[in-house]
TITOR-337099 format. One record per residue (C-alpha): residue in three letters; x, z, y; residue number from 1. Coordinates in Angstrom, 3 decimals, always signed. Each point is the difference from the previous one (the first is absolute). Layout:
// TITOR-337099
{site "ALA", {X, Z, Y}, NUM},
...
***
This chain:
// TITOR-337099
{site "MET", {+0.000, +0.000, +0.000}, 1},
{site "ARG", {+1.302, -0.843, +3.445}, 2},
{site "ARG", {+1.083, +2.634, +2.499}, 3},
{site "SER", {-2.263, +0.316, +3.014}, 4},
{site "ASP", {+1.376, +0.839, +3.443}, 5},
{site "ASN", {-3.470, +1.364, +0.833}, 6},
{site "TRP", {+0.313, +2.505, -2.818}, 7},
{site "CYS", {+3.274, +1.338, +1.397}, 8},
{site "ASP", {-1.393, +0.230, +3.525}, 9},
{site "HIS", {-3.026, +1.971, -1.136}, 10},
{site "ALA", {+1.718, +2.354, -2.459}, 11},
{site "ALA", {+1.428, +2.068, +2.846}, 12},
{site "ARG", {-3.375, +0.438, +1.735}, 13},
{site "HIS", {-2.010, +3.202, -0.009}, 14},
{site "GLY", {-2.567, +0.219, -2.807}, 15},
{site "PHE", {+1.567, -2.763, -2.114}, 16},
{site "THR", {-1.257, -0.327, -3.594}, 17},
{site "CYS", {+0.932, -2.730, -2.450}, 18},
{site "LEU", {-1.502, -0.843, -3.389}, 19},
{site "VAL", {+2.109, -1.998, -2.433}, 20},
{site "ALA", {-1.222, -1.895, -3.076}, 21},
{site "GLU", {+2.512, -0.448, -2.788}, 22},
{site "GLU", {+0.021, -2.040, -3.154}, 23},
{site "ASN", {+1.358, +1.571, -3.180}, 24},
{site "GLY", {+3.737, +0.211, +0.430}, 25},
{site "GLY", {-0.186, +0.936, +3.670}, 26},
{site "LEU", {-0.438, -3.451, +1.558}, 27},
{site "ILE", {-1.862, +0.443, +3.298}, 28},
{site "THR", {-3.014, -2.308, +0.016}, 29},
{site "GLY", {-1.753, +1.089, +3.183}, 30},
{site "VAL", {+0.026, +2.462, +2.878}, 31},
{site "THR", {-2.420, +1.097, +2.665}, 32},
{site "TRP", {+0.767, +2.367, +2.840}, 33},
{site "PHE", {-1.874, +1.807, +2.720}, 34},
{site "ASN", {+0.386, +2.535, +2.797}, 35},
{site "THR", {-2.221, +2.860, +1.072}, 36},
{site "MET", {-0.269, -0.032, +3.791}, 37},
{site "THR", {-1.771, +1.746, +2.856}, 38},
{site "ILE", {-1.835, -1.955, +2.703}, 39},
{site "GLU", {+2.853, +0.957, +2.352}, 40},
{site "GLU", {+2.582, -1.501, -2.377}, 41},
{site "LEU", {-2.113, -3.171, -0.215}, 42},
{site "ALA", {-0.114, -0.222, +3.794}, 43},
{site "THR", {+3.786, +0.428, +0.171}, 44},
{site "GLU", {+0.647, -2.679, -2.632}, 45},
{site "PHE", {-2.666, -2.530, +1.000}, 46},
{site "GLY", {-0.622, +0.849, +3.651}, 47},
{site "GLU", {-2.964, +1.659, +1.651}, 48},
{site "GLN", {-2.076, -3.173, -0.086}, 49},
{site "GLY", {-1.192, -1.793, -3.111}, 50},
{site "LEU", {+0.137, +1.934, -3.239}, 51},
{site "ALA", {+0.284, +3.565, +1.329}, 52},
{site "GLN", {-2.744, -0.671, +2.547}, 53},
{site "PHE", {-2.199, -1.550, -2.712}, 54},
{site "LEU", {+0.360, +3.099, -2.184}, 55},
{site "THR", {-0.525, +2.467, +2.818}, 56},
{site "SER", {-3.057, -1.802, +1.410}, 57},
{site "ARG", {-1.706, +0.007, -3.395}, 58},
{site "GLN", {+0.923, +3.615, -0.752}, 59},
{site "PHE", {+1.814, -0.791, -3.226}, 60},
{site "LEU", {+1.142, +2.898, -2.093}, 61},
{site "ALA", {+3.526, +1.309, +0.327}, 62},
{site "PRO", {+2.422, -0.097, -1.596}, 63},
{site "VAL", {+0.274, -3.736, -0.430}, 64},
{site "VAL", {+1.802, -1.741, -2.862}, 65},
{site "TYR", {+1.577, -3.392, +0.581}, 66},
{site "ILE", {+0.527, -1.927, -3.244}, 67},
{site "ARG", {+2.989, -1.940, +1.301}, 68},
{site "GLY", {+0.872, -2.248, -2.887}, 69},
{site "THR", {-0.449, -1.055, -3.586}, 70},
{site "ILE", {+2.553, -2.166, -1.748}, 71},
{site "VAL", {-0.292, -1.370, -3.528}, 72},
{site "GLY", {+2.948, -1.608, -1.760}, 73},
{site "ARG", {-0.284, -3.772, -0.251}, 74},
{site "ASN", {-0.207, +0.074, -3.835}, 75},
{site "PHE", {-2.889, +2.491, +0.139}, 76},
{site "GLN", {-2.220, -1.643, +2.627}, 77},
{site "GLY", {-3.473, -1.201, -0.982}, 78},
{site "ARG", {-0.448, +2.786, -2.580}, 79},
{site "GLY", {-1.902, +2.522, +2.109}, 80},
{site "MET", {+3.076, +2.048, +0.927}, 81},
{site "ALA", {-0.774, +0.037, +3.754}, 82},
{site "ARG", {-3.525, +1.200, -0.753}, 83},
{site "LEU", {+1.326, +2.741, -2.260}, 84},
{site "MET", {+2.519, +1.099, +2.636}, 85},
{site "LYS", {-2.599, +0.113, +2.803}, 86},
{site "VAL", {-2.572, +1.822, -2.146}, 87},
{site "ARG", {+2.635, +2.554, -1.013}, 88},
{site "ALA", {+1.101, +0.438, +3.633}, 89},
{site "ILE", {-3.586, +0.670, +1.097}, 90},
{site "ALA", {-0.470, +2.445, -2.912}, 91},
{site "THR", {+3.218, +1.812, +0.971}, 92},
{site "ILE", {-1.171, +0.216, +3.605}, 93},
{site "ARG", {-3.396, +1.357, -1.091}, 94},
{site "GLU", {+1.720, +2.651, -2.146}, 95},
{site "SER", {+1.993, +1.175, +3.022}, 96},
{site "PHE", {-2.684, +0.050, +2.692}, 97},
{site "ARG", {-3.619, +1.022, +0.051}, 98},
{site "LYS", {-0.861, -2.247, +2.944}, 99},
{site "ILE", {+2.194, -2.823, +1.183}, 100},
{site "THR", {+0.041, -3.405, +1.684}, 101},
{site "VAL", {+2.042, -2.684, -1.738}, 102},
{site "PHE", {+1.061, -3.328, +1.451}, 103},
{site "THR", {+2.206, -2.921, -0.857}, 104},
{site "CYS", {+1.198, -3.157, +1.696}, 105},
{site "MET", {+0.145, -3.432, -1.598}, 106},
{site "TRP", {+0.698, -3.617, +0.706}, 107},
{site "ASP", {-3.247, -1.913, +0.222}, 108},
{site "ASP", {+1.553, -2.948, -1.814}, 109},
{site "ASN", {+0.777, +2.080, -3.120}, 110},
{site "VAL", {-3.327, -0.782, -1.663}, 111},
{site "ARG", {+0.650, +2.022, -3.171}, 112},
{site "ILE", {+0.793, +3.243, +1.805}, 113},
{site "VAL", {-2.817, -0.492, +2.527}, 114},
{site "HIS", {-2.461, -0.414, -2.898}, 115},
{site "LEU", {+1.431, +3.020, -1.847}, 116},
{site "ASN", {-0.194, +2.219, +3.074}, 117},
{site "GLU", {-3.576, -1.078, +0.689}, 118},
{site "GLU", {-0.915, +0.895, -3.607}, 119},
{site "LEU", {+1.568, +3.433, +0.548}, 120},
{site "GLY", {-2.156, +0.564, +3.080}, 121},
{site "PHE", {+2.384, -0.897, +2.813}, 122},
{site "ARG", {-1.989, -1.387, +2.927}, 123},
{site "ARG", {+1.120, -2.231, +2.855}, 124},
{site "THR", {+0.702, +1.617, +3.365}, 125},
{site "ASN", {+0.782, -3.242, +1.875}, 126},
{site "ILE", {+3.122, +1.752, +1.321}, 127},
{site "LYS", {+2.728, -2.580, -0.540}, 128},
{site "VAL", {+3.668, +0.292, +0.825}, 129},
{site "PRO", {+2.725, -2.628, -0.113}, 130},
{site "SER", {+2.459, +0.253, -2.872}, 131},
{site "LYS", {+3.377, +1.407, +0.992}, 132},
{site "ARG", {+1.658, -2.117, -2.674}, 133},
{site "PHE", {-1.821, -3.344, +0.059}, 134},
{site "SER", {-0.852, -2.062, +3.056}, 135},
{site "GLY", {-3.636, -1.112, +0.204}, 136},
{site "VAL", {-1.189, +2.467, -2.695}, 137},
{site "THR", {-2.390, +2.849, +0.762}, 138},
{site "HIS", {-0.954, +3.110, -1.923}, 139},
{site "GLU", {-3.400, +1.678, +0.116}, 140},
{site "TYR", {-0.647, +3.706, -0.477}, 141},
{site "ARG", {-2.682, +0.942, -2.527}, 142},
{site "PHE", {-1.573, +3.283, -1.012}, 143},
{site "PRO", {-1.855, +1.563, -2.890}, 144},
{site "PHE", {-1.629, +3.306, +0.761}, 145},
{site "ILE", {+0.840, +2.790, -2.410}, 146},
{site "GLU", {-2.069, +3.141, +0.360}, 147},
{site "ASP", {-1.533, +2.618, -2.265}, 148},
***
């Protein structure tokens, strides 16, 4: 599986959690990672406008969990690994918090992951941001609402 610069950037952040899927023999087949954040930390990272304002104006629950990424090894794609990783991440989050808001960000042109996230209850926010890595590509934030 390829190394992700995103992974390294996020590992040092407050509230970082990573789930790793391994094949027998220890081969890593997939990873997903997320951070637990306060609204204030969101505002610092993303700015006062946009995402933090969206959450505050709709009185979302705090803390907030940002599922930052899911990567599946090339030889394991198309087998439901991303679904398994996301479902396990959400289950882990639910085990840790009684009430929580979860969000993720995805490329709109990644049809498979958009479809998967919609099946898992992530809804469009229409808050789009330009990719920091790819010119002309935008990401959209999406939320499921996890409450007891």
